[in-house]
PyMOL CGO cylinders between C-alpha atoms (Angstrom):
from pymol import cmd
from pymol.cgo import CYLINDER

trace = [
    CYLINDER, 123.55, 74.54, 132.26, 125.62, 77.67, 131.62, 0.3, 1, 1, 1, 1, 1, 1,
    CYLINDER, 125.62, 77.67, 131.62, 124.40, 81.07, 132.75, 0.3, 1, 1, 1, 1, 1, 1,
    CYLINDER, 124.40, 81.07, 132.75, 122.51, 82.90, 129.96, 0.3, 1, 1, 1, 1, 1, 1,
    CYLINDER, 122.51, 82.90, 129.96, 122.36, 79.81, 127.74, 0.3, 1, 1, 1, 1, 1, 1,
    CYLINDER, 122.36, 79.81, 127.74, 119.36, 77.73, 126.78, 0.3, 1, 1, 1, 1, 1, 1,
    CYLINDER, 119.36, 77.73, 126.78, 120.10, 74.62, 124.77, 0.3, 1, 1, 1, 1, 1, 1,
    CYLINDER, 120.10, 74.62, 124.77, 117.61, 72.67, 122.70, 0.3, 1, 1, 1, 1, 1, 1,
    CYLINDER, 117.61, 72.67, 122.70, 114.40, 74.34, 123.85, 0.3, 1, 1, 1, 1, 1, 1,
    CYLINDER, 114.40, 74.34, 123.85, 111.20, 73.59, 121.98, 0.3, 1, 1, 1, 1, 1, 1,
    CYLINDER, 111.20, 73.59, 121.98, 108.94, 76.52, 121.15, 0.3, 1, 1, 1, 1, 1, 1,
    CYLINDER, 108.94, 76.52, 121.15, 106.41, 77.61, 118.56, 0.3, 1, 1, 1, 1, 1, 1,
    CYLINDER, 106.41, 77.61, 118.56, 108.85, 77.69, 115.64, 0.3, 1, 1, 1, 1, 1, 1,
    CYLINDER, 108.85, 77.69, 115.64, 110.80, 74.61, 116.59, 0.3, 1, 1, 1, 1, 1, 1,
    CYLINDER, 110.80, 74.61, 116.59, 113.87, 73.84, 118.68, 0.3, 1, 1, 1, 1, 1, 1,
    CYLINDER, 113.87, 73.84, 118.68, 116.50, 76.54, 119.20, 0.3, 1, 1, 1, 1, 1, 1,
    CYLINDER, 116.50, 76.54, 119.20, 119.48, 77.63, 121.27, 0.3, 1, 1, 1, 1, 1, 1,
    CYLINDER, 119.48, 77.63, 121.27, 119.67, 81.03, 122.94, 0.3, 1, 1, 1, 1, 1, 1,
    CYLINDER, 119.67, 81.03, 122.94, 122.47, 83.12, 124.37, 0.3, 1, 1, 1, 1, 1, 1,
    CYLINDER, 122.47, 83.12, 124.37, 121.46, 86.53, 125.70, 0.3, 1, 1, 1, 1, 1, 1,
    CYLINDER, 121.46, 86.53, 125.70, 119.20, 88.03, 123.03, 0.3, 1, 1, 1, 1, 1, 1,
    CYLINDER, 119.20, 88.03, 123.03, 120.53, 85.86, 120.18, 0.3, 1, 1, 1, 1, 1, 1,
    CYLINDER, 120.53, 85.86, 120.18, 118.42, 82.91, 119.03, 0.3, 1, 1, 1, 1, 1, 1,
    CYLINDER, 118.42, 82.91, 119.03, 119.58, 80.23, 116.60, 0.3, 1, 1, 1, 1, 1, 1,
    CYLINDER, 119.58, 80.23, 116.60, 117.35, 77.48, 115.24, 0.3, 1, 1, 1, 1, 1, 1,
    CYLINDER, 117.35, 77.48, 115.24, 118.59, 73.91, 115.35, 0.3, 1, 1, 1, 1, 1, 1,
    CYLINDER, 118.59, 73.91, 115.35, 119.12, 71.99, 112.13, 0.3, 1, 1, 1, 1, 1, 1,
    CYLINDER, 119.12, 71.99, 112.13, 116.84, 69.07, 111.30, 0.3, 1, 1, 1, 1, 1, 1,
    CYLINDER, 116.84, 69.07, 111.30, 119.74, 66.74, 112.01, 0.3, 1, 1, 1, 1, 1, 1,
    CYLINDER, 119.74, 66.74, 112.01, 120.19, 68.13, 115.55, 0.3, 1, 1, 1, 1, 1, 1,
    CYLINDER, 120.19, 68.13, 115.55, 118.28, 66.40, 118.33, 0.3, 1, 1, 1, 1, 1, 1,
    CYLINDER, 118.28, 66.40, 118.33, 117.09, 69.03, 120.84, 0.3, 1, 1, 1, 1, 1, 1,
    CYLINDER, 117.09, 69.03, 120.84, 117.46, 66.55, 123.73, 0.3, 1, 1, 1, 1, 1, 1,
    CYLINDER, 117.46, 66.55, 123.73, 120.99, 65.47, 122.78, 0.3, 1, 1, 1, 1, 1, 1,
    CYLINDER, 120.99, 65.47, 122.78, 122.61, 68.78, 121.73, 0.3, 1, 1, 1, 1, 1, 1,
    CYLINDER, 122.61, 68.78, 121.73, 125.87, 69.64, 123.53, 0.3, 1, 1, 1, 1, 1, 1,
    CYLINDER, 125.87, 69.64, 123.53, 127.38, 72.99, 124.45, 0.3, 1, 1, 1, 1, 1, 1,
    CYLINDER, 127.38, 72.99, 124.45, 129.91, 73.05, 121.58, 0.3, 1, 1, 1, 1, 1, 1,
    CYLINDER, 129.91, 73.05, 121.58, 127.24, 72.52, 118.93, 0.3, 1, 1, 1, 1, 1, 1,
    CYLINDER, 127.24, 72.52, 118.93, 125.03, 75.20, 120.50, 0.3, 1, 1, 1, 1, 1, 1,
    CYLINDER, 125.03, 75.20, 120.50, 127.94, 77.65, 120.60, 0.3, 1, 1, 1, 1, 1, 1,
    CYLINDER, 127.94, 77.65, 120.60, 128.71, 76.95, 116.93, 0.3, 1, 1, 1, 1, 1, 1,
    CYLINDER, 128.71, 76.95, 116.93, 125.08, 77.67, 115.95, 0.3, 1, 1, 1, 1, 1, 1,
    CYLINDER, 125.08, 77.67, 115.95, 125.10, 80.93, 117.94, 0.3, 1, 1, 1, 1, 1, 1,
    CYLINDER, 125.10, 80.93, 117.94, 128.41, 82.04, 116.38, 0.3, 1, 1, 1, 1, 1, 1,
    CYLINDER, 128.41, 82.04, 116.38, 127.07, 81.32, 112.88, 0.3, 1, 1, 1, 1, 1, 1,
    CYLINDER, 127.07, 81.32, 112.88, 123.91, 83.33, 113.62, 0.3, 1, 1, 1, 1, 1, 1,
    CYLINDER, 123.91, 83.33, 113.62, 125.89, 86.28, 115.03, 0.3, 1, 1, 1, 1, 1, 1,
    CYLINDER, 125.89, 86.28, 115.03, 128.15, 86.25, 111.96, 0.3, 1, 1, 1, 1, 1, 1,
    CYLINDER, 128.15, 86.25, 111.96, 125.09, 86.31, 109.71, 0.3, 1, 1, 1, 1, 1, 1,
    CYLINDER, 125.09, 86.31, 109.71, 123.69, 89.30, 111.61, 0.3, 1, 1, 1, 1, 1, 1,
    CYLINDER, 123.69, 89.30, 111.61, 127.05, 91.12, 111.48, 0.3, 1, 1, 1, 1, 1, 1,
    CYLINDER, 127.05, 91.12, 111.48, 127.36, 90.58, 107.69, 0.3, 1, 1, 1, 1, 1, 1,
    CYLINDER, 127.36, 90.58, 107.69, 123.82, 91.80, 107.02, 0.3, 1, 1, 1, 1, 1, 1,
    CYLINDER, 123.82, 91.80, 107.02, 124.90, 95.36, 106.17, 0.3, 1, 1, 1, 1, 1, 1,
    CYLINDER, 124.90, 95.36, 106.17, 126.51, 95.59, 102.73, 0.3, 1, 1, 1, 1, 1, 1,
    CYLINDER, 126.51, 95.59, 102.73, 126.63, 99.36, 102.39, 0.3, 1, 1, 1, 1, 1, 1,
    CYLINDER, 126.63, 99.36, 102.39, 125.35, 102.39, 104.34, 0.3, 1, 1, 1, 1, 1, 1,
    CYLINDER, 125.35, 102.39, 104.34, 125.25, 105.90, 102.88, 0.3, 1, 1, 1, 1, 1, 1,
    CYLINDER, 125.25, 105.90, 102.88, 126.33, 108.91, 104.96, 0.3, 1, 1, 1, 1, 1, 1,
    CYLINDER, 126.33, 108.91, 104.96, 123.63, 111.50, 105.78, 0.3, 1, 1, 1, 1, 1, 1,
    CYLINDER, 123.63, 111.50, 105.78, 120.90, 109.17, 104.52, 0.3, 1, 1, 1, 1, 1, 1,
    CYLINDER, 120.90, 109.17, 104.52, 118.68, 106.41, 105.91, 0.3, 1, 1, 1, 1, 1, 1,
    CYLINDER, 118.68, 106.41, 105.91, 119.19, 104.34, 102.74, 0.3, 1, 1, 1, 1, 1, 1,
    CYLINDER, 119.19, 104.34, 102.74, 121.08, 101.08, 103.28, 0.3, 1, 1, 1, 1, 1, 1,
    CYLINDER, 121.08, 101.08, 103.28, 121.98, 98.08, 101.14, 0.3, 1, 1, 1, 1, 1, 1,
    CYLINDER, 121.98, 98.08, 101.14, 121.35, 94.91, 103.17, 0.3, 1, 1, 1, 1, 1, 1,
    CYLINDER, 121.35, 94.91, 103.17, 121.74, 91.17, 102.77, 0.3, 1, 1, 1, 1, 1, 1,
    CYLINDER, 121.74, 91.17, 102.77, 118.38, 89.47, 103.31, 0.3, 1, 1, 1, 1, 1, 1,
    CYLINDER, 118.38, 89.47, 103.31, 116.94, 85.99, 103.34, 0.3, 1, 1, 1, 1, 1, 1,
    CYLINDER, 116.94, 85.99, 103.34, 116.18, 86.19, 99.60, 0.3, 1, 1, 1, 1, 1, 1,
    CYLINDER, 116.18, 86.19, 99.60, 119.27, 88.13, 98.57, 0.3, 1, 1, 1, 1, 1, 1,
    CYLINDER, 119.27, 88.13, 98.57, 120.46, 91.74, 98.74, 0.3, 1, 1, 1, 1, 1, 1,
    CYLINDER, 120.46, 91.74, 98.74, 117.94, 94.60, 98.90, 0.3, 1, 1, 1, 1, 1, 1,
    CYLINDER, 117.94, 94.60, 98.90, 117.71, 98.34, 99.52, 0.3, 1, 1, 1, 1, 1, 1,
    CYLINDER, 117.71, 98.34, 99.52, 115.82, 99.92, 102.41, 0.3, 1, 1, 1, 1, 1, 1,
    CYLINDER, 115.82, 99.92, 102.41, 115.23, 103.34, 103.90, 0.3, 1, 1, 1, 1, 1, 1,
    CYLINDER, 115.23, 103.34, 103.90, 113.25, 102.08, 106.89, 0.3, 1, 1, 1, 1, 1, 1,
    CYLINDER, 113.25, 102.08, 106.89, 109.90, 102.77, 105.21, 0.3, 1, 1, 1, 1, 1, 1,
    CYLINDER, 109.90, 102.77, 105.21, 110.30, 100.98, 101.88, 0.3, 1, 1, 1, 1, 1, 1,
    CYLINDER, 110.30, 100.98, 101.88, 112.21, 97.91, 100.69, 0.3, 1, 1, 1, 1, 1, 1,
    CYLINDER, 112.21, 97.91, 100.69, 113.37, 97.66, 97.08, 0.3, 1, 1, 1, 1, 1, 1,
    CYLINDER, 113.37, 97.66, 97.08, 114.80, 94.86, 94.92, 0.3, 1, 1, 1, 1, 1, 1,
    CYLINDER, 114.80, 94.86, 94.92, 118.27, 95.18, 93.48, 0.3, 1, 1, 1, 1, 1, 1,
    CYLINDER, 118.27, 95.18, 93.48, 118.49, 94.11, 89.83, 0.3, 1, 1, 1, 1, 1, 1,
    CYLINDER, 118.49, 94.11, 89.83, 120.36, 90.83, 89.35, 0.3, 1, 1, 1, 1, 1, 1,
    CYLINDER, 120.36, 90.83, 89.35, 122.82, 92.38, 86.89, 0.3, 1, 1, 1, 1, 1, 1,
    CYLINDER, 122.82, 92.38, 86.89, 124.00, 94.94, 89.50, 0.3, 1, 1, 1, 1, 1, 1,
    CYLINDER, 124.00, 94.94, 89.50, 126.63, 94.42, 92.19, 0.3, 1, 1, 1, 1, 1, 1,
    CYLINDER, 126.63, 94.42, 92.19, 125.05, 95.56, 95.51, 0.3, 1, 1, 1, 1, 1, 1,
    CYLINDER, 125.05, 95.56, 95.51, 128.29, 97.01, 96.92, 0.3, 1, 1, 1, 1, 1, 1,
    CYLINDER, 128.29, 97.01, 96.92, 128.86, 99.22, 93.85, 0.3, 1, 1, 1, 1, 1, 1,
    CYLINDER, 128.86, 99.22, 93.85, 125.52, 101.09, 94.09, 0.3, 1, 1, 1, 1, 1, 1,
    CYLINDER, 125.52, 101.09, 94.09, 125.59, 104.86, 94.59, 0.3, 1, 1, 1, 1, 1, 1,
    CYLINDER, 125.59, 104.86, 94.59, 123.09, 106.81, 96.69, 0.3, 1, 1, 1, 1, 1, 1,
    CYLINDER, 123.09, 106.81, 96.69, 121.36, 108.22, 93.57, 0.3, 1, 1, 1, 1, 1, 1,
    CYLINDER, 121.36, 108.22, 93.57, 120.99, 104.76, 92.01, 0.3, 1, 1, 1, 1, 1, 1,
    CYLINDER, 120.99, 104.76, 92.01, 119.73, 103.31, 95.28, 0.3, 1, 1, 1, 1, 1, 1,
    CYLINDER, 119.73, 103.31, 95.28, 117.08, 106.03, 95.70, 0.3, 1, 1, 1, 1, 1, 1,
    CYLINDER, 117.08, 106.03, 95.70, 115.86, 105.61, 92.10, 0.3, 1, 1, 1, 1, 1, 1,
    CYLINDER, 115.86, 105.61, 92.10, 115.67, 101.82, 92.49, 0.3, 1, 1, 1, 1, 1, 1,
    CYLINDER, 115.67, 101.82, 92.49, 113.84, 102.29, 95.79, 0.3, 1, 1, 1, 1, 1, 1,
    CYLINDER, 113.84, 102.29, 95.79, 111.38, 104.70, 94.15, 0.3, 1, 1, 1, 1, 1, 1,
    CYLINDER, 111.38, 104.70, 94.15, 110.73, 102.27, 91.25, 0.3, 1, 1, 1, 1, 1, 1,
    CYLINDER, 110.73, 102.27, 91.25, 110.52, 98.91, 93.07, 0.3, 1, 1, 1, 1, 1, 1,
    CYLINDER, 110.52, 98.91, 93.07, 109.98, 99.95, 96.69, 0.3, 1, 1, 1, 1, 1, 1,
    CYLINDER, 109.98, 99.95, 96.69, 107.25, 98.29, 98.72, 0.3, 1, 1, 1, 1, 1, 1,
    CYLINDER, 107.25, 98.29, 98.72, 106.22, 99.40, 102.22, 0.3, 1, 1, 1, 1, 1, 1,
    CYLINDER, 106.22, 99.40, 102.22, 107.99, 97.69, 105.11, 0.3, 1, 1, 1, 1, 1, 1,
    CYLINDER, 107.99, 97.69, 105.11, 105.63, 95.48, 107.12, 0.3, 1, 1, 1, 1, 1, 1,
    CYLINDER, 105.63, 95.48, 107.12, 105.71, 96.45, 110.76, 0.3, 1, 1, 1, 1, 1, 1,
    CYLINDER, 105.71, 96.45, 110.76, 105.60, 93.58, 113.23, 0.3, 1, 1, 1, 1, 1, 1,
    CYLINDER, 105.60, 93.58, 113.23, 108.16, 91.37, 111.50, 0.3, 1, 1, 1, 1, 1, 1,
    CYLINDER, 108.16, 91.37, 111.50, 107.36, 88.23, 109.59, 0.3, 1, 1, 1, 1, 1, 1,
    CYLINDER, 107.36, 88.23, 109.59, 103.72, 88.07, 110.61, 0.3, 1, 1, 1, 1, 1, 1,
    CYLINDER, 103.72, 88.07, 110.61, 102.95, 91.80, 110.45, 0.3, 1, 1, 1, 1, 1, 1,
    CYLINDER, 102.95, 91.80, 110.45, 99.46, 92.79, 109.42, 0.3, 1, 1, 1, 1, 1, 1,
    CYLINDER, 99.46, 92.79, 109.42, 98.85, 94.28, 106.01, 0.3, 1, 1, 1, 1, 1, 1,
    CYLINDER, 98.85, 94.28, 106.01, 96.70, 97.37, 105.64, 0.3, 1, 1, 1, 1, 1, 1,
    CYLINDER, 96.70, 97.37, 105.64, 93.14, 96.78, 104.50, 0.3, 1, 1, 1, 1, 1, 1,
    CYLINDER, 93.14, 96.78, 104.50, 92.79, 97.83, 100.85, 0.3, 1, 1, 1, 1, 1, 1,
    CYLINDER, 92.79, 97.83, 100.85, 89.29, 99.26, 101.46, 0.3, 1, 1, 1, 1, 1, 1,
    CYLINDER, 89.29, 99.26, 101.46, 90.62, 101.96, 103.78, 0.3, 1, 1, 1, 1, 1, 1,
    CYLINDER, 90.62, 101.96, 103.78, 93.29, 102.94, 101.29, 0.3, 1, 1, 1, 1, 1, 1,
    CYLINDER, 93.29, 102.94, 101.29, 90.74, 103.23, 98.47, 0.3, 1, 1, 1, 1, 1, 1,
    CYLINDER, 90.74, 103.23, 98.47, 88.39, 105.21, 100.70, 0.3, 1, 1, 1, 1, 1, 1,
    CYLINDER, 88.39, 105.21, 100.70, 91.15, 107.68, 101.57, 0.3, 1, 1, 1, 1, 1, 1,
    CYLINDER, 91.15, 107.68, 101.57, 92.23, 107.99, 97.94, 0.3, 1, 1, 1, 1, 1, 1,
    CYLINDER, 92.23, 107.99, 97.94, 88.79, 108.96, 96.59, 0.3, 1, 1, 1, 1, 1, 1,
    CYLINDER, 88.79, 108.96, 96.59, 86.77, 110.92, 99.18, 0.3, 1, 1, 1, 1, 1, 1,
    CYLINDER, 86.77, 110.92, 99.18, 83.33, 112.22, 98.11, 0.3, 1, 1, 1, 1, 1, 1,
    CYLINDER, 83.33, 112.22, 98.11, 83.41, 115.78, 96.76, 0.3, 1, 1, 1, 1, 1, 1,
    CYLINDER, 83.41, 115.78, 96.76, 80.56, 117.34, 98.72, 0.3, 1, 1, 1, 1, 1, 1,
    CYLINDER, 80.56, 117.34, 98.72, 78.01, 116.72, 101.46, 0.3, 1, 1, 1, 1, 1, 1,
    CYLINDER, 78.01, 116.72, 101.46, 75.30, 115.44, 99.07, 0.3, 1, 1, 1, 1, 1, 1,
    CYLINDER, 75.30, 115.44, 99.07, 77.63, 112.83, 97.63, 0.3, 1, 1, 1, 1, 1, 1,
    CYLINDER, 77.63, 112.83, 97.63, 78.60, 111.78, 101.16, 0.3, 1, 1, 1, 1, 1, 1,
    CYLINDER, 78.60, 111.78, 101.16, 74.94, 111.36, 102.10, 0.3, 1, 1, 1, 1, 1, 1,
    CYLINDER, 74.94, 111.36, 102.10, 74.21, 109.21, 99.04, 0.3, 1, 1, 1, 1, 1, 1,
    CYLINDER, 74.21, 109.21, 99.04, 77.28, 107.06, 99.66, 0.3, 1, 1, 1, 1, 1, 1,
    CYLINDER, 77.28, 107.06, 99.66, 76.32, 106.60, 103.32, 0.3, 1, 1, 1, 1, 1, 1,
    CYLINDER, 76.32, 106.60, 103.32, 72.75, 105.65, 102.40, 0.3, 1, 1, 1, 1, 1, 1,
    CYLINDER, 72.75, 105.65, 102.40, 73.96, 103.09, 99.84, 0.3, 1, 1, 1, 1, 1, 1,
    CYLINDER, 73.96, 103.09, 99.84, 76.35, 101.57, 102.37, 0.3, 1, 1, 1, 1, 1, 1,
    CYLINDER, 76.35, 101.57, 102.37, 73.57, 101.24, 104.94, 0.3, 1, 1, 1, 1, 1, 1,
    CYLINDER, 73.57, 101.24, 104.94, 71.27, 99.64, 102.37, 0.3, 1, 1, 1, 1, 1, 1,
    CYLINDER, 71.27, 99.64, 102.37, 73.82, 97.01, 101.36, 0.3, 1, 1, 1, 1, 1, 1,
    CYLINDER, 73.82, 97.01, 101.36, 74.64, 96.33, 105.00, 0.3, 1, 1, 1, 1, 1, 1,
    CYLINDER, 74.64, 96.33, 105.00, 70.92, 95.79, 105.77, 0.3, 1, 1, 1, 1, 1, 1,
    CYLINDER, 70.92, 95.79, 105.77, 70.56, 93.41, 102.82, 0.3, 1, 1, 1, 1, 1, 1,
    CYLINDER, 70.56, 93.41, 102.82, 73.60, 91.42, 103.91, 0.3, 1, 1, 1, 1, 1, 1,
    CYLINDER, 73.60, 91.42, 103.91, 72.30, 91.10, 107.49, 0.3, 1, 1, 1, 1, 1, 1,
    CYLINDER, 72.30, 91.10, 107.49, 68.83, 90.09, 106.24, 0.3, 1, 1, 1, 1, 1, 1,
    CYLINDER, 68.83, 90.09, 106.24, 70.38, 87.34, 104.11, 0.3, 1, 1, 1, 1, 1, 1,
    CYLINDER, 70.38, 87.34, 104.11, 72.44, 86.11, 107.05, 0.3, 1, 1, 1, 1, 1, 1,
    CYLINDER, 72.44, 86.11, 107.05, 69.40, 86.12, 109.33, 0.3, 1, 1, 1, 1, 1, 1,
    CYLINDER, 69.40, 86.12, 109.33, 67.32, 84.32, 106.71, 0.3, 1, 1, 1, 1, 1, 1,
    CYLINDER, 67.32, 84.32, 106.71, 69.99, 81.64, 106.32, 0.3, 1, 1, 1, 1, 1, 1,
    CYLINDER, 69.99, 81.64, 106.32, 70.23, 81.17, 110.07, 0.3, 1, 1, 1, 1, 1, 1,
    CYLINDER, 70.23, 81.17, 110.07, 66.44, 81.16, 110.50, 0.3, 1, 1, 1, 1, 1, 1,
    CYLINDER, 66.44, 81.16, 110.50, 66.01, 78.00, 108.39, 0.3, 1, 1, 1, 1, 1, 1,
    CYLINDER, 66.01, 78.00, 108.39, 65.05, 75.36, 110.97, 0.3, 1, 1, 1, 1, 1, 1,
    CYLINDER, 65.05, 75.36, 110.97, 66.76, 71.99, 111.03, 0.3, 1, 1, 1, 1, 1, 1,
    CYLINDER, 66.76, 71.99, 111.03, 63.50, 70.16, 110.14, 0.3, 1, 1, 1, 1, 1, 1,
    CYLINDER, 63.50, 70.16, 110.14, 63.01, 72.10, 106.92, 0.3, 1, 1, 1, 1, 1, 1,
    CYLINDER, 63.01, 72.10, 106.92, 66.68, 71.63, 106.00, 0.3, 1, 1, 1, 1, 1, 1,
    CYLINDER, 66.68, 71.63, 106.00, 66.26, 67.88, 106.47, 0.3, 1, 1, 1, 1, 1, 1,
    CYLINDER, 66.26, 67.88, 106.47, 62.89, 67.93, 104.73, 0.3, 1, 1, 1, 1, 1, 1,
    CYLINDER, 62.89, 67.93, 104.73, 64.29, 69.61, 101.59, 0.3, 1, 1, 1, 1, 1, 1,
    CYLINDER, 64.29, 69.61, 101.59, 65.43, 66.32, 99.97, 0.3, 1, 1, 1, 1, 1, 1,
    CYLINDER, 65.43, 66.32, 99.97, 62.07, 64.74, 100.88, 0.3, 1, 1, 1, 1, 1, 1,
    CYLINDER, 62.07, 64.74, 100.88, 60.22, 67.61, 99.18, 0.3, 1, 1, 1, 1, 1, 1,
    CYLINDER, 60.22, 67.61, 99.18, 62.29, 67.03, 96.04, 0.3, 1, 1, 1, 1, 1, 1,
    CYLINDER, 62.29, 67.03, 96.04, 61.38, 63.36, 96.02, 0.3, 1, 1, 1, 1, 1, 1,
    CYLINDER, 61.38, 63.36, 96.02, 57.65, 64.16, 96.41, 0.3, 1, 1, 1, 1, 1, 1,
    CYLINDER, 57.65, 64.16, 96.41, 57.78, 66.65, 93.53, 0.3, 1, 1, 1, 1, 1, 1,
    CYLINDER, 57.78, 66.65, 93.53, 59.60, 64.12, 91.35, 0.3, 1, 1, 1, 1, 1, 1,
    CYLINDER, 59.60, 64.12, 91.35, 56.99, 61.44, 92.10, 0.3, 1, 1, 1, 1, 1, 1,
    CYLINDER, 56.99, 61.44, 92.10, 54.16, 63.87, 91.36, 0.3, 1, 1, 1, 1, 1, 1,
    CYLINDER, 54.16, 63.87, 91.36, 55.72, 64.69, 87.98, 0.3, 1, 1, 1, 1, 1, 1,
    CYLINDER, 55.72, 64.69, 87.98, 55.98, 60.98, 87.13, 0.3, 1, 1, 1, 1, 1, 1,
    CYLINDER, 55.98, 60.98, 87.13, 52.33, 60.41, 88.01, 0.3, 1, 1, 1, 1, 1, 1,
    CYLINDER, 52.33, 60.41, 88.01, 51.30, 63.43, 85.95, 0.3, 1, 1, 1, 1, 1, 1,
    CYLINDER, 51.30, 63.43, 85.95, 53.26, 62.09, 82.95, 0.3, 1, 1, 1, 1, 1, 1,
    CYLINDER, 53.26, 62.09, 82.95, 51.61, 58.67, 83.25, 0.3, 1, 1, 1, 1, 1, 1,
    CYLINDER, 51.61, 58.67, 83.25, 48.16, 60.21, 83.44, 0.3, 1, 1, 1, 1, 1, 1,
    CYLINDER, 48.16, 60.21, 83.44, 48.91, 62.38, 80.41, 0.3, 1, 1, 1, 1, 1, 1,
    CYLINDER, 48.91, 62.38, 80.41, 50.16, 59.33, 78.47, 0.3, 1, 1, 1, 1, 1, 1,
    CYLINDER, 50.16, 59.33, 78.47, 47.03, 57.35, 79.29, 0.3, 1, 1, 1, 1, 1, 1,
    CYLINDER, 47.03, 57.35, 79.29, 44.84, 60.27, 78.29, 0.3, 1, 1, 1, 1, 1, 1,
    CYLINDER, 44.84, 60.27, 78.29, 46.60, 60.59, 74.92, 0.3, 1, 1, 1, 1, 1, 1,
    CYLINDER, 46.60, 60.59, 74.92, 46.31, 56.80, 74.36, 0.3, 1, 1, 1, 1, 1, 1,
    CYLINDER, 46.31, 56.80, 74.36, 42.61, 56.75, 75.05, 0.3, 1, 1, 1, 1, 1, 1,
    CYLINDER, 42.61, 56.75, 75.05, 41.97, 59.72, 72.77, 0.3, 1, 1, 1, 1, 1, 1,
    CYLINDER, 41.97, 59.72, 72.77, 44.08, 58.21, 70.00, 0.3, 1, 1, 1, 1, 1, 1,
    CYLINDER, 44.08, 58.21, 70.00, 42.43, 54.80, 70.32, 0.3, 1, 1, 1, 1, 1, 1,
    CYLINDER, 42.43, 54.80, 70.32, 38.89, 56.19, 70.30, 0.3, 1, 1, 1, 1, 1, 1,
]
cmd.load_cgo(trace, "trace")
């Protein structure tokens, strides 16, 4: 094998080739055990070309860039990503247009790549509407404790149900059903005897 090259390795996201820090996934038609050096080099070159052509336009004295992404061109400033309208040519955007588009359609960039964690919406709502004074804080804290206690009691109650009673539940239903039938029969007989008398 060539120094710095890894051909046809199998990992979490499927087979790939690697040269230095550049990874390139194999096609479905490529067999990871039969791939040769030329095919691996072609995949790496294609991947490097894709990375090199990612930047469409960069603005001087600004962090705003127009980039080519997996789902088409987009605008980013490192903190937000924004969609470019389909009727616009990405290379012809000005800095003012790019910042307005970013302000209108921008969504926060997920840190951590493809599988980055999203922020919990509860924390954001909590930060947006803090209680006004100490009394309101106390009431909110008390209510939160109360609901937490109720939730834990319910969980404990569900867990505390023994296996015998869980298995006996259908049997109890059957006994109740039979008792109702007997009660109906007795009531019918009683009405017949009173009618016939």
